[in-house]
N, C-alpha and C positions, 0 to 999 in steps of 0.2 A: 514359243519355247516348249521343249519337251518336258513334261512333268518329271521324267526320269533324270533330267539334268539339273533339277532343283531339289532343295530340301523343304520340309513342311513350313519352316519359318519364312522362307522366301515367298512361298505361296500365300501365307497369311498376310505378309506385307503387300503383295500384289492386290489382295482383296480390299485393301484400304482405298484403292483408287480405281479399281475395275472389277466387274462381276461377270465377265465372260469366260467361258471355258469350252473346249472342243472335245467331244467323245467320238472318235472314229469307230465305225462298226463294219465288220467284214464277214468272212466265212472261211472255213478250211474245207476245200472241196476240189475235185478234179477240174483242171482247166486244160485238158488235152496235154500238149507237150510243155505247157507252162507250169509254174509253181503251184502246188496245192494251196499255197497261202496268197495267191494273186489278189483276191478281193481285200484281204486285210492289209497286205503290203501297199496296195494302191490307195486305199482310204487313209491309212496312216501317213503315208508320204505326202499326199496332196494336202492333207490337213496341216501337216508340219510346215510345208513350204508356204502355204497360204497365210498361216498365222504368224510366222516368224517375224516379219517386219512390223506386225501389229503388237507384238509382245504378249500375245494371248497364249495361255498354257494349253497344251494338247496332251490328253491322256493316251496311254498305250491303246492301240486298236484292239477292240474286242474280237478275238479270232474265230469265235464260233457263232454261227447263225442257224437259219432254218433252211436245210437243203436235203430233205428226205429222198428226193428223186435222184440224188447222186450217190447214195450210200452203197450201191453195188460196186463202185470204183474204190479200191482199197485206199485208205488214208482220208477219204471224205467223211466229214463229221456232220452231225445235225442234232439240234436241240428241238424238243417238242415246243409247239407254239406257246403252251402254258408256261413252260420253263423259261423260254426266252423273254416273254412278257414280264415275268417276275424278276428276271435278272435286270432288265432295263428299269423297271420300277424301283428296285433297290438302289441302283446307281443314281437315278434322278433324286430319290429321297436323300441320299447322302450328300450329293452336291448342293441341293437346296438348303439342307441343314447347316452346311458349312458357309453359306452366304453367297453361293453362285446363283445369280438371278437370270442370267442369259446363257443358256446351254445349247450349243450347236451340235447336233448329231450329224456327222459327215459319213454318209453310208456308201458302201462299196458293193453291196450284194442285193439284187432284186428281191430275193426271198425274204428279206428283212422288212419289207414294206408294211406288213400287217401291224407293226408297232405304232403306226400313225394313229390307230384307234386308241391304243393305250395312252399315247401322249395327250390326246384330247381329254380322255378320262382323268388323267393325272392333273392336268391343268384346271379341271373343273372343281377340284377339291378346294374348299375355302382357303386353307393355309397357303395354297400355291397361287393365289390371285395376283401376286406381285412377281411371278416368275414367267419366263418365256422359254419355249423349247422350239428350235428350228430343226426340221428333218430335211436334209439336203442329200439326195442321191447324186453325187458329183458327176458320174459317168454319163448320165442321160439328161443332165440339166441343159437348158436351151442353147447356151453359147458353146458349151463343150460338144454337144451333139452336132451343132452347125459346123464346128471345126472338123469333126470327123466326117461329116457328109461331103466335105470338099473332096475327099479321097474315095469314099465308097458309102453308099447308103445301106449296105449289108454289114451290120455290126452285130455279130452273134457271139455266143458264149465260147470261150476257148480259142477264139480266132484272132485276127489281126488287131482288133481294137483293144485287146488286152495284152498285146505282145510288145512290152517295153523292155529295155535292157535290164531293168530291175525285177522283171517277173520271169526271166528266162532261167533255166536250170543248167548249171555247169555240167558239161559232159553230154548234154542232150542237143541234138540237131533238129531244129524245127523244119518240117518239110517246106519246100518251095511250092508255089502255086496255091491251089485251093481245092475245095470240094463243094458239091452242090449244097445250098442252104437247106436246113431242116426248118419247115415252117414253125414259127413261134406258137401258133395255135395248136400244133401237134405236141410240141415239147411240154406245153402247159398241162396236158392231160395224161402223160405217160407215167406208168409205174416205174419204180427203180430198175426192175429187170428189163422192162421195155426200153428204158432210156439207154441202158448199157448195150442193148442189142442194136438199136437204131443209130447210136453214136459210138461205134466201137473204139475210136481213139479219143473220144471226149469232145472233140470240136463239133460245133453245131453248123459249121459250114461257112462258105466264103473263103477269102484268102487267109492263109495262115499267118502272113506277116506283111509289113510294109517297111520301106526304108526308115531308118531311125530319124532322119530329118523330118519326115512326115509325122512320125509319132511325137516328136518334140513339139510340133505345132499344136497337136491335140492336147498334149500335157500342159503346155503353157496356158491354153484356153481354160483348162480345168482348174489350174491353180488360181488364175485371175478371177474366175467366177466364184470359187469358194471364198477368196479374199473379199470380194464384193459383198457376199452374203454376210461375212463376219463383221464388215464395216457398216453396212447400211440395211441389212435385212431385218432389223429389230423394230418392233413397234414401241417397245419400252426402252428408254434411254437411262 
């Protein structure tokens, strides 16, 4: 259930019988011809579809993450790592104080991965010993990645693997075909100006798109994998 579709009293009632909640995290950054909100759109949607039959509340997707390497592309935003860590810490503190003991962060942006260190630190505080936080990057989780590998093992930023009907921009035509992949090892060390130069349209290579039927198979795998995490991924019950 979307938090935005409930009032606070309904969430308080929910807490009488369940202590799970989902926080989707994404980014606002260039994705080639796709929406600047791609990461947040996908994280929020996959979390909502996965959690709906379980009746677990889903917070709005956090739309800003850490993406300093994309800030030469207008509209791309980035938080400092110190800022982002404190934002996540604040949110975890609030949720725990309200009685949520099982918090699933469904992540849609690779640049957010450093918060796993913060999560371990947060859980080590004595008052949090009865809490659990899962960090699940849905897009490269094993079953979802396997579903994508059926079509292509080249799965790069701003290309086919993120090209869903709900990440396309009205009035924009995504090119057919593809471009040579940019090695991940290279993109990991580029400055923001170098990134803009080496990826002029924002795509990091491979096919720009695949048929919607193929993408639906990848999506369905992602939803089911997130749902499995929400149902059985906890060590505390």
